[in-house]
N, C-alpha and C positions, 0 to 999 in steps of 0.2 A: 917530615911528615909522614905518616900512617892514618889511612884512612878505608875506608872500607865502602863508603856512600857517596852518592856526589849530586847535592843539590841545585839544581839551574834555575838561578831568580827570573822570569822574564816580567817586570814591572807594567805591562802594558794591556788596558780594558776597553770595550765601546765603550762605558760610562764607568764612573767611579760610582759605588751605593752610598748612601750618607753614612752608613756604621762604619764604614772600613778605615782601620787606620793601617792596614799596610803599607808597603813602601810601592805606589803603583800611583797609574796616572793614564789619561784617556788619548788612546793611543792615535800619532800618525803614522802613515802607514811608510813612507821613508823612515821613522825613527826604528821600527819594528824589522823593517831590510837592512839596517844598518847596525843593526844592533847584533843579529847570532854572529859578524865578524868579529864584534869586540868579545864576546863570548868566547869565539874560539882561539884567539890572541889572549886571555887572560888562561885560558888552559894551557896552550901553547907554554906560557910563561914559567907558570906553577908547575906545569909536568918538569921542568929543569932541575926542579928542589924534591922534587917529590919521590920517593922509593919507586923504583921501578914497578911497572908489572905488578899492582895491588891485589887484583882480580875485586875490583867492586863487585860489593852483594847488590846493591840498590841505587839507581837513578831517579830523581825525583824531578820535574817539570812542574817548579813550582810558582804562583804569582799574586796579583795578577791574572791572567786568562791564561795559559799557554795554549790553551786550544787557537789561540789566533793568528800563530806561527803555523807554517804549513809543514807537509809531512815530509819535504825533501828539506826542510832547515831542522825538524827534529831530526829524521834519520844525521845528516852532518853531524849533530851533536854526537849523535851513538856512537858513531861509527869512529869520530877523533878521542871521543872518550876512552873507546876500547882502542885504539891506538897508541894512545901515551898512560894508560895505569891497568888496561886489563881488563877484562871483565868475566864473570862467572859466569857460563853458560846456562845455569840456570837462577841469574840474578832477577831481580824484580825490577822493571822499568817502568816508573806512572806517570801519567799525563793528568795533571788537571783541568778538568773542561767546564764550561758555561752550557748548559744544553740549547742555547739560544744563537752559539758562534758554530753548531756542530751539525752535520746530517749522517745520511749514510754514506756515501761517498767519503766524506773527509776522514769517517772513522774509518772505513775500513783501509784506507791509508796509513793514518798510524798507527794502524794496528800490523798494518803488510811493512812499517818504517821502524819496526819493535817493540814499540809499543805493548805492552802485555798487560797492565794495570788500568784503570779507568777510575778516576776520583772527579765526582760528577757535582758538583754544587747548585744542590737544588734549594734547598732551603726550608722551602714552604711546597706544598700541593694545594693553594688556595691560592686565588688569584689576586685578591683584594693584598693577602700577604706582601705576595711577592713585589704588589704596584709599591707597598708603603716602603719597602727594603731597595726603591729602585732597581731590582732588577732587570734584566734586556731579555728573560726567558718569561714564556707564561706553563700554566700547570700541565697542558696537553703538552706542551715542547718536553719539559718534565717528561713525563711519562713518556712520552715518544724516543726521546733518546736511551733511555735503558733498551727500548727493545731493539733498539736500530745499531746499537752496541752489541747485542748477543746476538743480532744478525750479521755482523763486523767477524765475529770470533773471539770478542771478550769475552772470558772464561773466569774473570775476578773485574770485579766491579763495585766501587765502593759510592753511599751518595752521603752527603751533609744532610743535616736537618738542623733547623735552628727552635728554637723555644723563647718562650718569654717574652714575644715581641709584645706594642703597642697596643692594649685593649686584648690581647690573645685570651682564650679561656681555655679551662681542663676539655671540655668538650671538642674544640675544633684543634687542639695540639693532640687530642687520640685520633681525629680523623687523622691526621698528617702521617703519623705513625703507623697506624692501617693499610693506608695508602702506600707506603712505604714496603712494609712487610709483605704486601702483597704483588709487588714487584721483585722481591726474592733478591735482592743484591747479597753477594758476598760480606759485606762491610756497611756499619753503619757509623756514622760517627755525630755527635747532637752535642750541640752547641747551645749556653744560654747566651742570649744578645745583650751583650756589654756594651753601655755609653763611655766610648774613649773620648777623652776631653780634645776640642780641638776639628772634633767631625762637626759635620753639617745633624747629625741626630744629638750632638751638645747643647744645641743651642733650640733643636726642638722639641727638645725630651730632658729638660733640664733637672738636677735630682731633686727628688721630691715629687715628681711629676704623676700627675693619678694615674695617666695611661698606661705606663708600665706597668706589672705584675709586681705583688709585693714579695718578699723572701719566700714566703710560707709556700704563695700558688708556686713560685718558681722550684720549690723542694719539692711540693708534689707533680709539678711536671716529670723531675730527674727521675722523682720512684716511679712513675707510670710508665716510662720510658723503659726503663729498668725490668718492670712486674711485664710488659708485654715483647720486648725482645729476645731473654732470657726464655718465656717462655715459647716463643718461637725457636729456641735453638739457637740463637746467640750467643755467643761466650763474653762476658762484659769482662774485660782485658784489661782496659785501661779508664780513668775514672769517664773518660767522653768516646771512647770507643768501645763497638763488639763486632764480632765477627765470627764466621762460620766457623766451624772446626779447619783450624789449618790457613784460615785466610787473613791472620793478622796482619797490617800491615808490618810488613819487614822494613821499612823503611824508618819510619815514626820510632817503632821500635827501639831502633838502634838511637835515636834522641835520647831515652828514658837509660838506655842502660850504659850511656857514654860512650857508645861505639865512636870513633874517628868519623868526621864526616866533612867533606869540604862543599865550602859552598862559591857558587858565579855568579856573579851578577850585580847590578845597583841595591846594593844596603845586603849583602847577603853576608850569610854567618858562617864560619867554620869552627872546628872542633877538632885537636889534635890529641890524641893521649900520648902527650910526651911527659911522660915525668909526672907530675900532679893534675897536668891537662894545659894546653890553652890554647884562649877564646879569640878569634880574629874576626875583624866585622868592614868591610867593604868600605868605600863612600858613599853615600846616600842620594846622591841628583844624577840624572842622565849625563848632565856636563860633568863633573866632574872625572864620573866615570870613563866616560872617551879621552878628556885630555889626558889623563894619567896612562892607558892601553897608548891612542897615537902619540905620545911620546917614550914610548918601549917601559911604561912603568907600572908594577902593579899596585890596584887601584883601593889598595890599602888605606884605613883609617887609625883604627885599634888595634893595639895588642896585648891580650891580658893573659900574665902567665899565672895561674892559679897555684896558691901556697897550700899547702898538704890540709889544715882546717878548711880552706874553700872546698877543696876538693871532697872530705869528707862532709859536708855540707850539702853539698849539689848531688851528692851520692844517694843521702838518703833523701830527700826529696823530689827527686829523679826517680828513682826508685820505688820511692811509697805510691807513685801516680799509678803504678802496674799493678793489676789484683795478685799476679803473683808475687808483689812484695820485694821488703829487702831481704836477699840470703843473708846471716850473721858470718858464715863460714867464708862466705863471697867476700864480705867486707875486710874481714881480718887479712885474707889471703891477701887481697888489695893495700891494705893502709897496715897490716903488721901489726895491729894492736884488736881489742875486743870492740864490738859495736856498743854494748851494754856498759863495758868501762867506759866509756866515751861519753853513750847520753842514756846512759842507766836513768837518771834523775826524770830528764825529758819525757823518756820512755815510759814510764812509770805513771807519771800524772796522766796521760793522752789514754794510758789502759783507763786508769781508774775515769776517764772523764766517758768512757765509752767510744773513743773515736779509735783506739789503735788495739790491733789484737798483736798479743805475741806470744811463741811456742817459745820451742829451744832451735829451731831453725829459721824461724822466718818472723818477720813482721809485715802488716798489714794494715790496709785503712779497713775501717768497718765502712757499711752502706752510708751509718752518719757520718763516719770520718773522711767520705767519700764527699758529702754535700757540704761540710765546712773544713775541704782539706787546705785551702787557704791558711786556718788558722794553725792547722798540723803544720805545714811546712815551714811558716813563721817560727814556729818551736825553735825550732834547729839551728836559725839562725843567730847571733851576737845580738 
């Protein structure tokens, strides 16, 4: 198993948001305190099969709400990961945080524990939208979180903002963007709200609900974010992500470039670049996860070894998420065949539709292609 990235899934929240389809649940203190030893045990069991001292380039605490951990728990996980796998001295170590769960003291402790990048799930600076989404923080707490993170010594801060919210108009979205830019984080993740089946929002806002922005308004919101953020000096480096120069998310960039990543925790996913690639997933419930590890077994649910065709398809639709696009030379180096030889007809059609740019060395999405990216990606699938 070769990997350079480690993902740690913390599945607990103070309250589960109505739109959220991630593997998360409302926190019980006892569950959280007993969960960290389980992560450490999973790490220990996996270390026996991993190539030693792989020098992790990034560690990412995701969730859920990882900021519900205390600094001692975070540090114990970083220390053990370093012992088992090695850690590059210049590694990126990210913690996702909800503004309603942090303060100056906890942020300083997280920084001391080894976290050097903070990802704040702000979503909006409008209290009405935050209440609608079911967030546990308000707009003042969101703004304060960024200022306190700076005071705690964080020099790499990312924020998430969400558009296409119920009854949201373009002016309200512009206000959110401008408030975010004024706070000058190093990174923005911009997401359109999607209504996921089985969530409370799927019942509250059924398909065709007039409260939800239509496709044209959602497209306008995407273009407004692109215009304002690039004008403010942010690089649009991935469909949903913008960064100051030198501050791309190294961990997430690894996903899109098919770097090896070990995922630990309930419902976590791993990818190892053995031959064409292997994708592995963990069991999705805390009960199953505990039972497996308490019995000395790894909590694996599924193991998918990719075929060469599947690996090529994945290479295309993941690589095209990035503004840098797909390098045809690198494609040929990895698969021993020409990208145009395999996908020439599809590429020609997408270029004619104005969704793709193709030159002698690279394939890249156009701005319209980013708006219709799912349509583009589907073209590379059987």
